[in-house]
N, C-alpha and C positions, 0 to 999 in steps of 0.2 A: 328525508324531506324535513326542512326546518319548519317548525310550527311557531310562527311569530306574528304578532298583530300587525295589521296594515301592510301585508306583503302579498305579492303574487309570484307564482312560479310557472314557467312554461318551457317547452322545448322551443328551439329556434323555429321549426316548421309551424307549430301552432301559434307562436307569437306573430309570425309574418302573416299567417292566414287571418287571425283575429284583428290585427292592426290594419289589414287591407280594408276592412269594413269601417273601422273607426280608429283614428290616430291614438296611440298610447301616450300617456303622459305620466311620468314617474319622477320622484326626487332623485333616487339613486338607481341606476341601471347596472346590474352585475351580470356579466357574460362569462360563463365558465366553459372550460374545455375549448378555448379559442383556437387552438391548432387544428381542431377537427371541423372548423366552420369554413366553408368556401367563400370566396370573394363576393360572389353575387348575393349570397344570403346575408352576409354581414352588412353589405351596402343597403339592402332592403330594411334590415332592422334599424340601422342608424337613420335612414330617411323617414321611417314610419313612427319613430319613437322620439318624444320630447323628454329630455332629462336635464337635471342640474349637475349631476356628477356621474361619470362613467368609470366603472371598474372592470378591467379586462384581466381574466385569470386563465392561465394556461401554461403549457410546457412545450417548447419548440422541439423537444426530443421525442415527443409522443407521436402516435399515429396521425398522419396527415389527413386532410379533408378528402373525401371521395372525389368530389369535383375539384377543379383548380382552386387552390387557396393558399396564397403566399403572404397575405396581408399581415398576419400576426408576427411572422418572423421579421418583416420589414418595419413594423410599427415601432420597435425599440429605437430605430434611427431617427424617428420624428417626435418622440415623446421626451420631455426634459428628464435628465438623469435623476433629479430629485423626486420624480413621479413614478419611477420604476423600482421594483423591489424583487430581488431574485432569492428564492429560498433554495439553499444548496444541501441542507441536511435532510435525508429521507427519514420519514417517521413511520413508514409502513412495515418496517422490519428492523430487528437488531442482529440478524444473521450476518456475520462478518463476510462470509463467502458471497452472499447475494449483494451486499453493499459494495464489495470489491468489483463484482461484475458490473453493477450500475455505474460505478465510477469509470471503469474502463470503457464502457459503451459511450458514455457522455464525452469522454476525452479521446475517442477513436483510437484507443490504445491497441498496440499490436497483439496483446495477450488476451483478447476477447475470447477467441476459440479455446484457449487453454482453460479459462474459467468455465466456459460452457460444458466442455467434455469432462473436466476434472470433477465437477460437482453434480454431474448428471442432469443439467438443465436442458439439454437437447438430446435428441435421438433421431435415428433414421426414420423417415416416414414409412409406415407399413400398416399391416392389419391391426396392430395394437392400438393405433389411433382411434379405432372404432369400437374398442372395448371399454365399457363403462367401469370405472374404478371407484366411483363414489356417487352418491345421490346428489351431491352439490358440487359438480365440476363444470367447467366451461372450456370449450375449445375455441381458441382465437385464430382467426384466419385473416390473411392480408387482403384477400380478394373475395368478391361475390361469386365469380365464375371460375371455371377451370377445374381440374381434377381435385385439387385441395382447396377450392373456394368454399365459402360457407354454404352455398346452395347445395353443392354435391355432398359435402360432409354431413349436412342435415339429412339428406336422402339416405346415405349409408347408415347413419345412426338410427334413423327411424325404421329402416329395413330389418334391423336386428330386434325390433320390438314385435313379439308374436301376436299382439292384440289385433282385433279386426280394424281395418282402415275405414274411416268415414271421410268422404270428400265433400268439401263445402267450397263451391266456386273453383278456384285454382289450387286451393290448399287441401292437404290431407292431414287428418288428425287421428291419433290412437290413444286409448286409455294408457296412462303411464308416461306419455310424452311430457318432457319438461317444457314449461312455457315461460317466456320472459315478456312481460306486458309493456306495451307502449302507452304513452299518455292518452287518455280518452276522456272527453267531457261526459260521456255516458255514465261513468262510474267515478266521477270527481270526488275526491276526499276519501274514497274507499280503496281504489286501485291507483297507485301512482306509477310514473315512469320507472322502469326497471324492477318493479315488483315481480317476484318469481314464484312459480308454483308448479303443480303437476296436474294433468288432466285426470280426474277421478272417475268420471262416468259420462 
């Protein structure tokens, strides 16, 4: 989280909720991860927010919005060329094999599978998926439901935790379970969105 004077940060959901009570007014509105925002949500944000400058940041190659959202991929056709900037150099790694894979995926190259198998980036789904290899790992799932959806994967991972289960509403928790926090006004400035931790007691 950026700590800068005269700034506000929020998730799309909390911005829409808070702006529904009172219209937001800002000088510069920056919307990040645009490809993951659905059409209905972006429309609400734009209708409920007054701004002088709009900055849209995202990657059309990343995971799509859960609800229907094609606005960001279409936006480039309507925005002047001198107002769009495409960053093509990845800065998250200097691993040549991974950079080659990313390039092949973006270019829909026929050798994507070759890169995946040659470098061990993919494997057959099986029991090993549910074995913890590190205290700081994450399993990415394309769906919420289904055998390999996030809900079921979470259930399997939690089942391997031998601690006693505590049920609160619809949710079940155990000591040792990893936790990823969502933004909440209850702990504002203490716990921010995506802060991670482990249930200790």
